[in-house]
Backbone atoms as SQL, in Angstrom:
CREATE TABLE atoms (id INTEGER PRIMARY KEY, chain TEXT, resi INTEGER, resn TEXT, atom TEXT, x REAL, y REAL, z REAL);
INSERT INTO atoms VALUES
  (1, 'A', 1, 'MET', 'N', -22.035, -5.257, -3.395),
  (2, 'A', 1, 'MET', 'CA', -20.752, -5.492, -3.244),
  (3, 'A', 1, 'MET', 'C', -19.486, -4.957, -3.509),
  (4, 'A', 2, 'ASN', 'N', -18.651, -4.605, -2.851),
  (5, 'A', 2, 'ASN', 'CA', -17.241, -3.977, -2.971),
  (6, 'A', 2, 'ASN', 'C', -16.399, -4.876, -2.734),
  (7, 'A', 3, 'ILE', 'N', -15.788, -4.512, -3.539),
  (8, 'A', 3, 'ILE', 'CA', -14.067, -5.744, -3.161),
  (9, 'A', 3, 'ILE', 'C', -12.970, -4.802, -3.377),
  (10, 'A', 4, 'ARG', 'N', -11.981, -4.624, -2.563),
  (11, 'A', 4, 'ARG', 'CA', -10.826, -3.862, -2.196),
  (12, 'A', 4, 'ARG', 'C', -9.563, -4.637, -1.524),
  (13, 'A', 5, 'PRO', 'N', -8.717, -3.677, -1.434),
  (14, 'A', 5, 'PRO', 'CA', -7.839, -4.497, -0.968),
  (15, 'A', 5, 'PRO', 'C', -7.558, -4.442, 0.996),
  (16, 'A', 6, 'ALA', 'N', -7.511, -5.430, 0.991),
  (17, 'A', 6, 'ALA', 'CA', -7.643, -5.716, 2.520),
  (18, 'A', 6, 'ALA', 'C', -7.246, -3.893, 3.179),
  (19, 'A', 7, 'GLU', 'N', -7.132, -3.721, 4.183),
  (20, 'A', 7, 'GLU', 'CA', -6.966, -2.744, 5.323),
  (21, 'A', 7, 'GLU', 'C', -6.700, -2.923, 6.701),
  (22, 'A', 8, 'PRO', 'N', -5.143, -2.757, 7.394),
  (23, 'A', 8, 'PRO', 'CA', -5.346, -3.006, 9.019),
  (24, 'A', 8, 'PRO', 'C', -6.515, -3.195, 9.356),
  (25, 'A', 9, 'ARG', 'N', -7.481, -2.147, 9.750),
  (26, 'A', 9, 'ARG', 'CA', -8.950, -2.348, 9.914),
  (27, 'A', 9, 'ARG', 'C', -9.889, -3.768, 10.003),
  (28, 'A', 10, 'ASP', 'N', -8.877, -4.492, 8.650),
  (29, 'A', 10, 'ASP', 'CA', -10.163, -6.096, 8.369),
  (30, 'A', 10, 'ASP', 'C', -10.069, -7.098, 9.299),
  (31, 'A', 11, 'ARG', 'N', -8.327, -6.454, 9.748),
  (32, 'A', 11, 'ARG', 'CA', -7.674, -7.673, 10.271),
  (33, 'A', 11, 'ARG', 'C', -8.596, -8.572, 11.306),
  (34, 'A', 12, 'ASP', 'N', -9.044, -8.257, 12.340),
  (35, 'A', 12, 'ASP', 'CA', -10.334, -8.454, 13.472),
  (36, 'A', 12, 'ASP', 'C', -11.348, -9.166, 12.714),
  (37, 'A', 13, 'ARG', 'N', -11.882, -8.014, 11.799),
  (38, 'A', 13, 'ARG', 'CA', -12.849, -9.226, 11.329),
  (39, 'A', 13, 'ARG', 'C', -12.729, -10.514, 10.397),
  (40, 'A', 14, 'ILE', 'N', -11.745, -9.815, 10.005),
  (41, 'A', 14, 'ILE', 'CA', -11.115, -11.599, 9.277),
  (42, 'A', 14, 'ILE', 'C', -10.841, -12.611, 9.959),
  (43, 'A', 15, 'GLN', 'N', -10.654, -12.430, 10.819),
  (44, 'A', 15, 'GLN', 'CA', -10.053, -12.857, 12.183),
  (45, 'A', 15, 'GLN', 'C', -11.373, -13.631, 12.636),
  (46, 'A', 16, 'GLU', 'N', -12.490, -12.918, 13.006),
  (47, 'A', 16, 'GLU', 'CA', -13.773, -13.470, 13.373),
  (48, 'A', 16, 'GLU', 'C', -14.399, -14.167, 12.232),
  (49, 'A', 17, 'ILE', 'N', -14.280, -13.972, 11.314),
  (50, 'A', 17, 'ILE', 'CA', -15.263, -15.045, 9.747),
  (51, 'A', 17, 'ILE', 'C', -14.370, -16.387, 9.950),
  (52, 'A', 18, 'LEU', 'N', -12.955, -16.557, 10.076),
  (53, 'A', 18, 'LEU', 'CA', -12.243, -17.850, 10.211),
  (54, 'A', 18, 'LEU', 'C', -12.432, -18.374, 11.590),
  (55, 'A', 19, 'THR', 'N', -13.055, -17.682, 12.757),
  (56, 'A', 19, 'THR', 'CA', -13.301, -18.504, 13.521),
  (57, 'A', 19, 'THR', 'C', -14.918, -19.103, 13.766),
  (58, 'A', 20, 'THR', 'N', -15.468, -18.096, 13.101),
  (59, 'A', 20, 'THR', 'CA', -16.975, -18.440, 13.775),
  (60, 'A', 20, 'THR', 'C', -17.545, -19.346, 12.377),
  (61, 'A', 21, 'CYS', 'N', -16.586, -19.672, 11.372),
  (62, 'A', 21, 'CYS', 'CA', -17.559, -20.812, 10.451),
  (63, 'A', 21, 'CYS', 'C', -16.771, -22.039, 11.249),
  (64, 'A', 22, 'MET', 'N', -15.955, -22.217, 12.050),
  (65, 'A', 22, 'MET', 'CA', -15.428, -23.514, 12.450),
  (66, 'A', 22, 'MET', 'C', -15.215, -24.222, 11.462),
  (67, 'A', 23, 'LEU', 'N', -14.522, -23.736, 11.307),
  (68, 'A', 23, 'LEU', 'CA', -13.644, -25.166, 9.604),
  (69, 'A', 23, 'LEU', 'C', -12.477, -25.373, 9.754),
  (70, 'A', 24, 'PHE', 'N', -11.900, -24.431, 10.571),
  (71, 'A', 24, 'PHE', 'CA', -10.079, -24.367, 10.765),
  (72, 'A', 24, 'PHE', 'C', -9.634, -24.325, 12.387),
  (73, 'A', 25, 'SER', 'N', -8.752, -25.530, 12.451),
  (74, 'A', 25, 'SER', 'CA', -8.607, -25.588, 13.756),
  (75, 'A', 25, 'SER', 'C', -7.698, -24.180, 13.841),
  (76, 'A', 26, 'ASP', 'N', -7.721, -23.722, 15.440),
  (77, 'A', 26, 'ASP', 'CA', -6.841, -22.641, 15.588),
  (78, 'A', 26, 'ASP', 'C', -5.942, -22.568, 15.281),
  (79, 'A', 27, 'GLU', 'N', -5.368, -23.225, 14.921),
  (80, 'A', 27, 'GLU', 'CA', -3.699, -23.480, 14.665),
  (81, 'A', 27, 'GLU', 'C', -4.168, -22.990, 12.518),
  (82, 'A', 28, 'GLU', 'N', -4.626, -23.612, 12.168),
  (83, 'A', 28, 'GLU', 'CA', -5.185, -22.527, 10.816),
  (84, 'A', 28, 'GLU', 'C', -5.515, -21.341, 10.757),
  (85, 'A', 29, 'VAL', 'N', -6.336, -20.632, 11.688),
  (86, 'A', 29, 'VAL', 'CA', -6.869, -19.659, 11.937),
  (87, 'A', 29, 'VAL', 'C', -5.183, -18.836, 12.281),
  (88, 'A', 30, 'ARG', 'N', -4.665, -19.422, 12.977),
  (89, 'A', 30, 'ARG', 'CA', -3.065, -18.472, 13.283),
  (90, 'A', 30, 'ARG', 'C', -2.233, -18.043, 11.698),
  (91, 'A', 31, 'CYS', 'N', -3.065, -19.013, 10.973),
  (92, 'A', 31, 'CYS', 'CA', -1.650, -19.366, 10.067),
  (93, 'A', 31, 'CYS', 'C', -2.452, -18.455, 9.147),
  (94, 'A', 32, 'ALA', 'N', -3.455, -18.111, 8.756),
  (95, 'A', 32, 'ALA', 'CA', -3.923, -17.545, 7.557),
  (96, 'A', 32, 'ALA', 'C', -3.936, -15.970, 7.891),
  (97, 'A', 33, 'VAL', 'N', -3.888, -15.385, 9.488),
  (98, 'A', 33, 'VAL', 'CA', -4.453, -14.299, 10.229),
  (99, 'A', 33, 'VAL', 'C', -2.847, -13.467, 9.789),
  (100, 'A', 34, 'GLU', 'N', -1.998, -14.975, 10.299),
  (101, 'A', 34, 'GLU', 'CA', -0.191, -14.168, 9.940),
  (102, 'A', 34, 'GLU', 'C', -0.262, -14.252, 8.201),
  (103, 'A', 35, 'LEU', 'N', -0.102, -14.534, 7.333),
  (104, 'A', 35, 'LEU', 'CA', -0.688, -13.857, 5.619),
  (105, 'A', 35, 'LEU', 'C', -1.459, -12.860, 5.522),
  (106, 'A', 36, 'VAL', 'N', -2.057, -12.814, 6.252),
  (107, 'A', 36, 'VAL', 'CA', -3.352, -10.881, 6.436),
  (108, 'A', 36, 'VAL', 'C', -1.697, -10.358, 6.605),
  (109, 'A', 37, 'ASP', 'N', -1.414, -10.937, 7.901),
  (110, 'A', 37, 'ASP', 'CA', -0.985, -9.515, 8.934),
  (111, 'A', 37, 'ASP', 'C', 0.851, -9.342, 8.140),
  (112, 'A', 38, 'ILE', 'N', 0.971, -10.807, 7.422),
  (113, 'A', 38, 'ILE', 'CA', 2.643, -9.688, 6.036),
  (114, 'A', 38, 'ILE', 'C', 2.035, -9.111, 5.162),
  (115, 'A', 39, 'PHE', 'N', 0.581, -9.083, 4.638),
  (116, 'A', 39, 'PHE', 'CA', 0.464, -8.404, 3.710),
  (117, 'A', 39, 'PHE', 'C', -0.168, -7.238, 3.941),
  (118, 'A', 40, 'LEU', 'N', -0.596, -6.494, 5.280),
  (119, 'A', 40, 'LEU', 'CA', -0.393, -5.366, 5.998),
  (120, 'A', 40, 'LEU', 'C', 0.754, -4.836, 6.270),
  (121, 'A', 41, 'ASP', 'N', 1.840, -5.163, 6.483),
  (122, 'A', 41, 'ASP', 'CA', 2.655, -5.213, 6.644),
  (123, 'A', 41, 'ASP', 'C', 3.365, -4.244, 5.473),
  (124, 'A', 42, 'PRO', 'N', 4.004, -3.234, 5.491),
  (125, 'A', 42, 'PRO', 'CA', 4.436, -2.296, 4.854),
  (126, 'A', 42, 'PRO', 'C', 5.819, -3.210, 4.840),
  (127, 'A', 43, 'LYS', 'N', 6.754, -3.186, 6.109),
  (128, 'A', 43, 'LYS', 'CA', 8.236, -3.410, 5.866),
  (129, 'A', 43, 'LYS', 'C', 8.622, -4.790, 5.723),
  (130, 'A', 44, 'ASN', 'N', 7.635, -5.835, 5.534),
  (131, 'A', 44, 'ASN', 'CA', 7.568, -7.185, 5.770),
  (132, 'A', 44, 'ASN', 'C', 8.232, -7.194, 3.649),
  (133, 'A', 45, 'PRO', 'N', 9.452, -7.682, 4.024),
  (134, 'A', 45, 'PRO', 'CA', 9.303, -8.018, 2.560),
  (135, 'A', 45, 'PRO', 'C', 9.139, -9.033, 1.663),
  (136, 'A', 46, 'GLU', 'N', 7.542, -10.155, 2.311),
  (137, 'A', 46, 'GLU', 'CA', 7.365, -11.355, 2.231),
  (138, 'A', 46, 'GLU', 'C', 5.576, -10.420, 1.579),
  (139, 'A', 47, 'GLY', 'N', 5.309, -9.115, 1.555),
  (140, 'A', 47, 'GLY', 'CA', 4.764, -8.339, 1.428),
  (141, 'A', 47, 'GLY', 'C', 3.989, -8.526, -0.028),
  (142, 'A', 48, 'PRO', 'N', 5.048, -7.460, -0.360),
  (143, 'A', 48, 'PRO', 'CA', 4.630, -7.580, -1.829),
  (144, 'A', 48, 'PRO', 'C', 4.502, -9.111, -3.279),
  (145, 'A', 49, 'ASP', 'N', 4.612, -10.390, -2.864),
  (146, 'A', 49, 'ASP', 'CA', 4.130, -11.388, -3.070),
  (147, 'A', 49, 'ASP', 'C', 3.263, -11.772, -2.699),
  (148, 'A', 50, 'SER', 'N', 2.131, -11.292, -1.581),
  (149, 'A', 50, 'SER', 'CA', 0.944, -11.751, -1.477),
  (150, 'A', 50, 'SER', 'C', 0.290, -10.764, -1.709),
  (151, 'A', 51, 'ALA', 'N', -1.107, -10.535, -1.796),
  (152, 'A', 51, 'ALA', 'CA', -2.429, -10.156, -1.879),
  (153, 'A', 51, 'ALA', 'C', -3.796, -10.357, -0.428),
  (154, 'A', 52, 'THR', 'N', -4.264, -9.777, -0.127),
  (155, 'A', 52, 'THR', 'CA', -5.444, -10.174, 0.478),
  (156, 'A', 52, 'THR', 'C', -6.309, -9.143, -0.242),
  (157, 'A', 53, 'ALA', 'N', -7.725, -9.546, -0.226),
  (158, 'A', 53, 'ALA', 'CA', -8.707, -8.258, -0.414),
  (159, 'A', 53, 'ALA', 'C', -10.318, -8.898, 0.271),
  (160, 'A', 54, 'VAL', 'N', -10.619, -8.218, 0.011),
  (161, 'A', 54, 'VAL', 'CA', -12.494, -8.263, 0.917),
  (162, 'A', 54, 'VAL', 'C', -13.549, -8.423, 0.214),
  (163, 'A', 55, 'ALA', 'N', -14.503, -8.343, 0.739),
  (164, 'A', 55, 'ALA', 'CA', -15.580, -8.168, 0.223),
  (165, 'A', 55, 'ALA', 'C', -16.456, -7.898, 1.253),
  (166, 'A', 56, 'GLU', 'N', -17.230, -6.246, 1.086),
  (167, 'A', 56, 'GLU', 'CA', -18.084, -5.965, 1.562),
  (168, 'A', 56, 'GLU', 'C', -19.231, -5.406, 1.283),
  (169, 'A', 57, 'ASP', 'N', -20.173, -5.448, 2.442),
  (170, 'A', 57, 'ASP', 'CA', -21.268, -5.152, 1.996),
  (171, 'A', 57, 'ASP', 'C', -22.093, -3.712, 1.581),
  (172, 'A', 58, 'ASP', 'N', -23.357, -4.175, 1.091),
  (173, 'A', 58, 'ASP', 'CA', -23.771, -2.278, 1.164),
  (174, 'A', 58, 'ASP', 'C', -23.373, -1.719, 2.340),
  (175, 'A', 59, 'ASP', 'N', -23.273, -2.043, 3.433),
  (176, 'A', 59, 'ASP', 'CA', -23.093, -1.138, 4.729),
  (177, 'A', 59, 'ASP', 'C', -21.381, -1.254, 4.797),
  (178, 'A', 60, 'ARG', 'N', -20.851, -0.993, 3.888),
  (179, 'A', 60, 'ARG', 'CA', -19.111, -1.515, 4.077),
  (180, 'A', 60, 'ARG', 'C', -18.683, -2.614, 5.114),
  (181, 'A', 61, 'VAL', 'N', -19.490, -3.746, 5.577),
  (182, 'A', 61, 'VAL', 'CA', -19.222, -4.458, 6.290),
  (183, 'A', 61, 'VAL', 'C', -18.385, -5.624, 5.435),
  (184, 'A', 62, 'VAL', 'N', -16.886, -5.841, 6.163),
  (185, 'A', 62, 'VAL', 'CA', -16.241, -7.494, 5.369),
  (186, 'A', 62, 'VAL', 'C', -17.173, -8.053, 5.687),
  (187, 'A', 63, 'GLN', 'N', -17.643, -8.888, 4.601),
  (188, 'A', 63, 'GLN', 'CA', -17.985, -10.527, 4.609),
  (189, 'A', 63, 'GLN', 'C', -17.652, -11.375, 3.986),
  (190, 'A', 64, 'GLY', 'N', -16.299, -11.188, 3.426),
  (191, 'A', 64, 'GLY', 'CA', -15.696, -12.081, 2.568),
  (192, 'A', 64, 'GLY', 'C', -14.682, -11.521, 2.989),
  (193, 'A', 65, 'TYR', 'N', -13.389, -13.307, 2.352),
  (194, 'A', 65, 'TYR', 'CA', -12.451, -12.809, 2.483),
  (195, 'A', 65, 'TYR', 'C', -11.097, -13.845, 1.699),
  (196, 'A', 66, 'VAL', 'N', -10.341, -13.486, 0.732),
  (197, 'A', 66, 'VAL', 'CA', -9.412, -14.806, 0.273),
  (198, 'A', 66, 'VAL', 'C', -7.253, -13.794, 0.312),
  (199, 'A', 67, 'THR', 'N', -6.491, -14.401, 0.981),
  (200, 'A', 67, 'THR', 'CA', -5.098, -14.189, 0.751),
  (201, 'A', 67, 'THR', 'C', -4.749, -14.514, -0.912),
  (202, 'A', 68, 'PHE', 'N', -3.723, -14.288, -1.421),
  (203, 'A', 68, 'PHE', 'CA', -2.850, -15.099, -2.765),
  (204, 'A', 68, 'PHE', 'C', -1.485, -14.773, -2.136),
  (205, 'A', 69, 'GLY', 'N', -1.296, -16.451, -2.311),
  (206, 'A', 69, 'GLY', 'CA', -0.499, -16.085, -2.098),
  (207, 'A', 69, 'GLY', 'C', 1.295, -17.197, -2.928),
  (208, 'A', 70, 'PRO', 'N', 2.490, -16.916, -3.318),
  (209, 'A', 70, 'PRO', 'CA', 3.235, -17.533, -4.116),
  (210, 'A', 70, 'PRO', 'C', 2.934, -19.317, -3.277),
  (211, 'A', 71, 'THR', 'N', 2.757, -20.060, -4.941),
  (212, 'A', 71, 'THR', 'CA', 2.630, -21.568, -4.142),
  (213, 'A', 71, 'THR', 'C', 4.125, -22.268, -4.112),
  (214, 'A', 72, 'PRO', 'N', 4.817, -22.801, -2.960),
  (215, 'A', 72, 'PRO', 'CA', 5.945, -23.187, -2.945),
  (216, 'A', 72, 'PRO', 'C', 6.606, -24.530, -4.151),
  (217, 'A', 73, 'LEU', 'N', 7.801, -24.204, -4.564),
  (218, 'A', 73, 'LEU', 'CA', 8.243, -24.422, -6.063),
  (219, 'A', 73, 'LEU', 'C', 7.487, -24.709, -6.788),
  (220, 'A', 74, 'THR', 'N', 7.066, -23.586, -7.186),
  (221, 'A', 74, 'THR', 'CA', 6.949, -22.890, -8.288),
  (222, 'A', 74, 'THR', 'C', 6.881, -21.488, -9.142),
  (223, 'A', 75, 'ASP', 'N', 7.414, -21.591, -10.213),
  (224, 'A', 75, 'ASP', 'CA', 7.924, -20.084, -10.642),
  (225, 'A', 75, 'ASP', 'C', 6.692, -19.830, -11.032),
  (226, 'A', 76, 'GLY', 'N', 6.143, -18.826, -10.172),
  (227, 'A', 76, 'GLY', 'CA', 5.333, -17.063, -11.028),
  (228, 'A', 76, 'GLY', 'C', 3.623, -18.157, -10.045),
  (229, 'A', 77, 'VAL', 'N', 3.664, -18.511, -9.458),
  (230, 'A', 77, 'VAL', 'CA', 2.397, -19.732, -9.316),
  (231, 'A', 77, 'VAL', 'C', 1.721, -19.358, -8.292),
  (232, 'A', 78, 'HIS', 'N', 0.188, -17.966, -8.217),
  (233, 'A', 78, 'HIS', 'CA', -0.022, -18.196, -7.241),
  (234, 'A', 78, 'HIS', 'C', -1.517, -18.796, -7.010),
  (235, 'A', 79, 'ALA', 'N', -1.674, -19.210, -5.681),
  (236, 'A', 79, 'ALA', 'CA', -2.991, -19.671, -4.781),
  (237, 'A', 79, 'ALA', 'C', -3.563, -18.928, -3.921),
  (238, 'A', 80, 'PRO', 'N', -5.018, -19.189, -4.023),
  (239, 'A', 80, 'PRO', 'CA', -5.596, -18.710, -2.759),
  (240, 'A', 80, 'PRO', 'C', -5.575, -19.377, -1.608),
  (241, 'A', 81, 'TYR', 'N', -5.560, -19.194, -0.306),
  (242, 'A', 81, 'TYR', 'CA', -5.297, -19.785, 0.771),
  (243, 'A', 81, 'TYR', 'C', -6.412, -19.082, 1.512),
  (244, 'A', 82, 'TRP', 'N', -7.177, -19.837, 2.045),
  (245, 'A', 82, 'TRP', 'CA', -8.268, -19.606, 3.261),
  (246, 'A', 82, 'TRP', 'C', -9.730, -18.731, 2.953),
  (247, 'A', 83, 'PRO', 'N', -9.937, -18.737, 1.766),
  (248, 'A', 83, 'PRO', 'CA', -11.069, -18.360, 0.720),
  (249, 'A', 83, 'PRO', 'C', -12.152, -17.971, 2.146),
  (250, 'A', 84, 'HIS', 'N', -12.467, -17.384, 2.192),
  (251, 'A', 84, 'HIS', 'CA', -14.152, -17.769, 2.708),
  (252, 'A', 84, 'HIS', 'C', -14.985, -16.457, 3.487),
  (253, 'A', 85, 'GLY', 'N', -15.989, -17.326, 3.341),
  (254, 'A', 85, 'GLY', 'CA', -17.451, -15.518, 3.762),
  (255, 'A', 85, 'GLY', 'C', -18.058, -16.255, 5.370),
  (256, 'A', 86, 'ASP', 'N', -18.863, -14.983, 5.821),
  (257, 'A', 86, 'ASP', 'CA', -19.164, -15.254, 6.847),
  (258, 'A', 86, 'ASP', 'C', -20.246, -15.946, 6.969),
  (259, 'A', 87, 'PRO', 'N', -20.067, -17.243, 7.519),
  (260, 'A', 87, 'PRO', 'CA', -21.136, -18.067, 7.533),
  (261, 'A', 87, 'PRO', 'C', -22.823, -17.922, 8.089),
  (262, 'A', 88, 'GLN', 'N', -23.101, -16.259, 8.634),
  (263, 'A', 88, 'GLN', 'CA', -23.813, -16.239, 8.784),
  (264, 'A', 88, 'GLN', 'C', -24.618, -15.372, 6.984),
  (265, 'A', 89, 'HIS', 'N', -23.914, -15.458, 6.567),
  (266, 'A', 89, 'HIS', 'CA', -24.496, -14.230, 5.012),
  (267, 'A', 89, 'HIS', 'C', -23.963, -15.004, 3.553),
  (268, 'A', 90, 'GLN', 'N', -24.212, -16.294, 3.999),
  (269, 'A', 90, 'GLN', 'CA', -23.552, -17.493, 3.172),
  (270, 'A', 90, 'GLN', 'C', -25.278, -17.483, 1.844),
  (271, 'A', 91, 'GLY', 'N', -24.504, -18.025, 0.474),
  (272, 'A', 91, 'GLY', 'CA', -25.726, -17.415, -0.439),
  (273, 'A', 91, 'GLY', 'C', -26.002, -15.809, -1.081),
  (274, 'A', 92, 'ARG', 'N', -24.896, -15.316, -0.562),
  (275, 'A', 92, 'ARG', 'CA', -24.507, -13.275, -0.888),
  (276, 'A', 92, 'ARG', 'C', -23.319, -13.501, -1.701),
  (277, 'A', 93, 'GLY', 'N', -22.975, -14.176, -2.024),
  (278, 'A', 93, 'GLY', 'CA', -21.862, -14.419, -3.083),
  (279, 'A', 93, 'GLY', 'C', -20.186, -13.527, -2.643),
  (280, 'A', 94, 'PHE', 'N', -20.593, -13.711, -0.969),
  (281, 'A', 94, 'PHE', 'CA', -19.407, -12.721, -0.554),
  (282, 'A', 94, 'PHE', 'C', -18.065, -13.906, -0.039),
  (283, 'A', 95, 'GLY', 'N', -18.128, -15.366, -1.290),
  (284, 'A', 95, 'GLY', 'CA', -16.521, -16.016, -0.952),
  (285, 'A', 95, 'GLY', 'C', -17.563, -17.271, -0.508),
  (286, 'A', 96, 'PRO', 'N', -16.739, -18.649, -0.397),
  (287, 'A', 96, 'PRO', 'CA', -16.937, -19.832, -0.493),
  (288, 'A', 96, 'PRO', 'C', -17.033, -19.999, 1.433),
  (289, 'A', 97, 'SER', 'N', -18.135, -20.916, 1.262),
  (290, 'A', 97, 'SER', 'CA', -18.632, -20.836, 3.056),
  (291, 'A', 97, 'SER', 'C', -19.088, -22.070, 2.775);
């Protein structure tokens, strides 16, 4: 397993993981992908305050992800948002499922 910062090429795979797990509403998936977009957009002023990481398998296929962002009404506290792994690969350590 390889953990690395998300790249633009990972966006669709992250959205696929969130959609196929069937735990999140369409609105929640849109919000989660929006947070990924904020991280991926170098011109977005909110970008440096958040981070998105992916977990890849040995074939370099993204199997899990997490975004960390600031927690509202706190000073310097960040929380994970929508961490999840591909439900078809549960139990392999790529993320909560």
